[in-house]
N, C-alpha and C positions, 0 to 999 in steps of 0.2 A: 215849583224850581223847574229850570229847563235843564235837561242832560245835554252837555255839549261835547263831551268826549266819553269813551269807554274802552276797556280792554277786557277780552274774553280769554280765559286761559282753558279752551277746550282740548288742548294738545294733552293735558295732563289725565291722570287717573281720575275716575269719576269723583272720588271721595275729595279730590283738590280742586275741583273745576269751580271757578268763581268768576264774578264780574267786578272790575274796579272802574268805577266811573266818577265823572265830575259833573257837579250840579252848580248852576248859577242862578241866583235869585236876588232878592232885594238887599238881603244881608251879606251878600258875597257868594264866594264859592264854597262848596263843601265836596269832600271825597266820600264816596261810599264803597263798600265791599259787600256783596251778597251772594248766596250759593246760587248755583245754576241747575241743582238737582237736589233731591232729598238727601243723598249720600254726602253731599259737601255741606250740609248744614252744621254738621259738628265741626268741620273745620273753621267755619266763621265763628262759632261759639268759643272754639279754642283761642282764637285771636283775641277775643274780648276777655277771656279769662287771663290770658297772657298779661293784658294791660293791667287788669286788676292786681295781678301778683306783683308787678313792678311798682305800682303804686303802693301797695302794702309794705314793700321792702325798701321804701325811701327813694326810688329813682324818679327823678323830675324831668328826665330827657325825652321820655317817649311821649310821642303825640297823643293827646287825649282821644278817647274814642267813647261814642255811646251807642247803646244797643237800641234798636227800634224794630221790633218784630224780628224777622229773619235778617235784617240788615244791620251793619255797623256804620257809623258815620265819623269822619275825622274833619277838622278844620283844614283848609287849604292853606299850606304854609307858604308864604312869600319869602324868597331869599335865595341864596346861592348854595351850592354843595360843595363839599371837600374836592369832589371830582373836578367840578367846573374850575376851582381855584388851581388845582393841579394842571389842568390843560393850559390855562393862561400862562402859568410859570414855564411850562414846557414850550408853548408857542414862542414866548419871549427869551427861551433859553436861559432862563434864570434857575439854574441848576440847585444852587445853594437853597433858594426859596422852595423849590420843589421837595427836597429833602426835609427842610423845617416843617413844611405842612404835612408830610408824611408821619413825622415824628409827633406832631400835635395830633394828628388822627389817631396814631397808635396809643399816645398817653391818655387821649379821651375814652377810647374803647376800653382800655385796661382799668382806669381809675374810676369810671362812672357806669359802664355797661356790664361789667363782670361781677356776678355775685361771688359769695364765699367760694374760694378755690379748694381742690383736694387733689391728691395723686389719683391719675386715671386708672380705672379698672375696668376691664371688659365686663359687659352686661349683655343679657340677651336682647333687650331692646335695642342696644347699640348695634349689635350683630345684625339684627333684623333690617335695619336701615342703611347702615354704613359698612356693612361686610365684616368678615371676621380678619381684622387687621393685626399684624405683628409689630412689635416695637414701641408700643404706645404706652406700656406700663410704666408708672412713675412720672409721667409728663403731668404738667400743670393743666387741671381740667376744672370744670365749673357745671354745675347743674342749671337748668333754665337759662342755657346760654342761646343767645339769638344769633345763629350762624349767618344770618344775611345782613350783618353790619357793614356792608361795603361802601365804598366813598360816595356813591350816588343816593345812598339811602339815609344820609345824614345831611339834613339842611340847616344852613346858618341863617337864622331869621334876619329879615331885611332891616328891622328896626334896632333890634338889640345885639345881633351876631351870635345869640345863643344857639347851640346845636339843638336840634330836634330830630329824633329818630322816627321816620315816617313808615317804617316797615318792620314789624314783629311777627311775621307770618310763620317763620320756621324756628320754633322754640321747643326744646325737648327737656323732659325732667331727670334724664340720666346724664351722667359725666360724659363731656365731649372736650377734647384738647382745645384750650383757648387759641392756640396758634392756627388752628384750622380756620378761623375768620380771617386771619391775615393771608393765608395762603389763597383763599377764594378772592380776596381783594387784589392781590397782585395777578392772579389769573384773569380777573376781568379787564385790568389795565392793558394786559398784553393782547388779550382777544380784540379789544376795541382800537388800541393805538400802539400795537406791537412795533410797526416799523419806525414810527417816530421815536418811541422809547428807545429802541436798540442803537439808533443812531447818536443819541444824547446821553444815555444813562446805561451803564454797565448792568445787566440782569443780576449779576452776582452781588452787586451793591445793594439792590433792593432786597434780595433774600437774606443778606447779612444784616439789613436793618431790622428785619422782622425775625432774625434768629431762626431762619428756616434752612436746614442742611438738605443736602441731595437726597438722604435717606427720608427725611421728613417730607419732602416734596413728593416723592414716589408714593408714600403711604397716603398723604393727604389727596393726591390725584386719585387713587383707588377708592378713597372715602367718597369723593365728590362724584365718581361715575357710579358707585352703588347708590348714593343719595338721588341722582338724577333719574336713575332707573326706578326708585321708589316713588318719585314725584309723578314720574309719567307712566306708571302702572307696568313697568318692566319693559324690556326691549322687545320681547314678542308682540305685546299690545301695541307697541308704536309702530312697528313694522306693518301691521294690519291695518293701520289707519291710512286710507287710500290717498288722502290729501294732507299728509302730515306737514308738508312743506308749505302750505297755505296758511299765512298768520293774517286773517282778515281783521285785524285790531286797530284801534287808534290809542296810542299809548299816551296817558295824560302827562307823563314826564316831559314830552316833547312840546308841550305848551310854554315851557319856560323860554325866554328870550335867550338868544345866543346858543341854541342847540347846535351840536357839532353834526355837519354833514360828511358822509362817508359813503364808499363803494366798498363791497364786500364780496368775496368769492369763497364758496365752501366745496370740499371734497368729501365724498361719502361712498360707502358700499351700496347704500341703497337711499331711501328718503329720510333716514335718521341722521339729520345734519346736526353737527356740534360745533358750539363757537370755537372750541380749541382746535378744530380742523378746519380753520378759515383764515383768509387773509383781508386785512382792513387797510384801506387806503382812505386816509383823511383827505377832504376836499376843502379848498378855499371857497368862500361865499360866492366870489365872482368867477369861479372856475367853470367853464362851459365844456371844455374837450377833456376827455378822460382816456388815459391809457393805463390799464391795471393788469399786472402779471402776477401769478401765483406759482410758487415752486412744487411741483407735483411730485418729485423724486422721493420725499419720505412716504408716500402712500402707495399701498399695494390693492389691486383688484378695485380699482374705482368703478363703481357703477353709475355714478350720478355726479354731475357738476351743477352748482347753483351760482348764479350771478345776480347779485342785488345792486343794481345801478346807484340807487340813493336810498336813505332812510327815511324817505317821505314820499308822497305823491309827485309825479314827475311826468314829463313828456320827452322822449329822447328819440334821437335818429342812431339806430345801431349800425356800426361800422363793421370792420373785419375781426373775425374771431379765429385765432389760430392755436393749434395744439403742435408742440414740438417734441421730437425725440431725436436727439443727435443732430444729423443734418437733415432729417426729414420734417417737413412742416405740411400740417393738414388744415384746411379752412373748413370751419364749420358754417354750413349755410343757414341762412335764416328759417327756412322751412323746417329745420330740425329742432328748433327751438319751442319748447312749451313755455308759456308765459301766462301771468294773471292780469294782462293789460285789458282794459275795458274796451279800447280802440286799437286796431292794427291795420295801417295801410302801407303795404310794401316794408320798407325798413323803419317806419315810423310807429312808435308805441306810446300810448297814452294810459297812465296808471292812475287809478283812483285810490287803489289800496295803498295805506302808508308804508308797506312792506313790499315794493315792486320787485319781481323776480323772474328770471329765465331758468329753465331746467334744460341740460343737456344730457341725455342718455348716453352712457358710455359702454364699450366692450371691457369687461373687467379683465380679461386675459391681456389686453394691451397696456404697455407700460409708457407712459409719457413723461417727459421732463418738466414741461411747464405748460400754462396756458396764458395767452395774451388777448386782452379784450379792448376793443376800441370803440368809442361811442361820443357822442356829444349831446348836451342837453338842449332842447327847445324851450322848455319851461322847468324851473326846479324850484318855484317860490312858495313851497307849502300850499299846493292847489287846494282850494276849499271845495267842499261838495258841490256847492251852488254853482262854482266856476266850471267843474268838470260836467255837471248836468247840462249847463248852457252850451259847452262845446260839443257834447254828445248830441244835443237837439239840433244844433247848427249842422254837424256832419250828417245825421239823419235826414234833415230837410234837403240837403244838397243832394243826397243819395236819392231820395224820393223824386226830386225834380229831374234828376238824370233818368231815373227809371221811367218817369212819364214821357221824357222825350226819346227814350230808346224805343217805347211802345209805339210813339208816333212815327218814328223813323221806320220801323219795321213794317207799320202798316202801309207806309208810303212806298216802301220797297216792294212790298206786295202787290199794291196797285201798279206800280211802274213794271213789275214782271208780267202781270196779267195784261198791260197794254202791249208789252213787247210780243207776248204770246198771240195776242189778236193780230198785231201787225203781220207777224210771220205767217198766220194762217190766211190772212187776206191776200199776202204777197204770193203764197203758194196757189191760192184760188186763182190769182190773176195770170201766173204762168200757165196754169192749166188751161184757161180760157184762150189765152193767146196762141196756144199750140192746136186749138181746134180748127177744123174746115169751116165750120159754121162762123167763127170770129173772123177768119181770113175772108170769107165771103162777105160778110157784113160790112167789113173795112172797105173791101173793093167797091161795094155798091155805094158806100158814103163818098168816096173818092170821085166817081164818075158823076154823081148827083151834083159835087161841089164844083166840078170843072165843067158841066153840062156835056158829058160825053155820053153817046148813045151806045 
């Protein structure tokens, strides 16, 4: 089989670093997950054990997996996700359909994905991963809860419409509040398409649908932050990663047709970028010019801004970037931008990485109101590696030809310079000769001889 895409989670703690890959062969596509080191072998084994557990307890909606050595393999499920259907309803402004789909999703999770429930009680295992949270006692909770049952992890099979859960990586044997799943779902929606949602849907209506009070949201936010720190090895280890902002991955979910294109801007104190501290601007497929703005007033001591022009490989021409503070406007020059472009010529950037990005170092003591970014796409049609390689070879060939021409020109310039020096030397010699008595006597003798003068 041929590997066509892969995603590496090297930003995580070593115990959770895995590769998710897609293979294509005569029998179609398969998805595999394998450990990237010895410490993460147990994590892969745990995923397989989760599947065995769900099968033994009668759940039929989890995508089957088979263990083969260090890897586990899943069938590649063709179909749509709850998330894509929601986006279509949002795009068409069918708000009633939008809420019907959300209700169907909630009913599916509660009726088919949650095992026996009990009243929540704090455990040491919970505290180690999600923090010592208050106010959860008595809430509906469940053991072996898959907390990553978000909208894009449930695919509706193309042929049958049957839901299939494609990710059961984060399952824990101790009680966790069931509503935590729905908090993470709403959070993911607003991180990716917050601006569109706010224009059409009152956030309170979404929280009300999932019965999430303000107190619940604050607690679940704290739980989620503790969980992210647990997965990433803690805040300290994350900061020590010199290139934590580089996500050199090929996400297999983006193989699906109709993937959404967007521009994203992050604000952070360092390189620890979080989805909740970002602005997402959805792009139309035909859109080539982009003006993206992010309100920076909610953030203090910003040490780094990150601009992701697109969520796939692209070529762009970067325009003006401005920071605003009241009536003050500061332009960010391109020379101050760090980037992961494979080629950069002036303000033209070619990105091979499916997560192209620019970094802007900031003075944490400066307080800014907003950032405005302007650019246009030259290419944004999911550039394939062979296309990028061809473009790189073409640019390199042109540069090599120009370099050879420059060498030739420099050589000719040196030759011309040497000829000029020789002419000047001869001119000086001639003037010297002309000034001598011998030269004047010689000319006088020649004149007399020509005119036959004695």
